[in-house]
C-alpha positions in Angstrom: 95.9 106.8 95.5 95.0 108.7 98.7 94.9 112.3 99.6 97.2 113.1 102.5 96.6 116.0 104.8 99.3 117.5 107.1 98.3 119.4 110.2 101.1 121.6 111.7 99.4 122.9 114.8 96.2 123.0 116.9 95.5 126.7 116.4 91.8 127.4 115.9 90.0 130.5 114.6 86.4 131.3 115.5 83.8 131.7 112.7 81.0 134.0 113.9 77.6 135.0 112.5 77.6 138.6 111.2 75.6 140.9 113.4 75.3 138.6 116.3 78.9 137.6 116.9 77.6 134.0 117.8 80.3 131.4 117.2 79.0 128.7 114.8 82.2 126.9 113.9 86.0 126.9 114.3 88.6 126.7 111.5 92.0 125.0 111.5 94.6 125.4 108.8 96.2 122.3 107.2 97.9 121.2 104.0 96.5 118.8 101.4 98.8 116.8 99.1 96.7 116.6 95.9 97.1 115.1 92.4 97.3 116.9 89.0 95.0 116.2 86.1 97.6 113.6 84.9 97.0 111.7 88.1 100.5 112.3 89.4 101.1 113.8 92.9 101.7 117.5 93.0 105.1 118.6 94.1 103.8 121.0 96.8 100.8 120.8 99.1 97.8 123.2 99.0 96.8 125.2 102.1 93.3 124.3 103.2 90.9 125.1 105.9 89.3 122.4 108.1 85.9 123.4 109.6 84.9 122.1 113.0 81.2 122.7 113.4 79.4 123.5 116.6 76.9 121.0 118.0 74.7 122.0 121.0 77.1 124.9 121.7 80.3 122.9 121.7 82.8 121.9 118.9 81.8 118.5 117.4 85.4 117.4 118.1 88.7 118.9 119.3 91.3 120.4 117.0 93.3 117.8 115.0 96.7 117.1 116.6 99.8 117.9 114.5 100.5 114.9 112.2 99.7 113.1 109.0 96.1 112.2 108.1 94.1 110.8 105.2 90.4 111.5 104.3 87.9 109.3 106.0 85.1 107.7 103.9 82.6 109.8 105.9 84.2 112.9 104.2 82.1 112.4 101.1 78.4 112.8 100.6 75.9 113.5 97.8 74.5 117.1 97.7 71.0 118.4 97.2 71.3 118.3 93.4 73.2 115.0 93.2 76.7 116.4 93.2 79.6 114.8 95.1 80.6 116.9 98.1 83.6 116.7 100.4 83.6 117.9 104.0 87.0 116.6 105.3 87.0 114.2 108.2 90.5 113.0 109.0 91.9 109.7 110.0 95.5 109.5 111.3 98.0 107.8 109.1 99.8 105.0 110.8 103.5 105.8 111.3 104.5 102.4 112.7 107.6 101.0 111.1 107.9 97.5 109.7 110.4 95.2 111.3 
């Protein structure tokens, strides 16, 4: 069971600090195909926001290209109080066909 993420375009929106206007991240819209409490896939995806953080004045990576992705293992970490956290990092899903 994997969570699939669909990216439709490369449009980015700037996130700025209030008062200073300094850009500290970019946001990109995507859709996550999630599962219900019963473990079955939901019929429709949920709209989500992917955050691309700034590192040394530059985005840490370019916008994700349109396509299908899955969550990378690096998406998950343990928070300050031991809770599981998710900050999506995406891996492209192979679309190669089998012969």
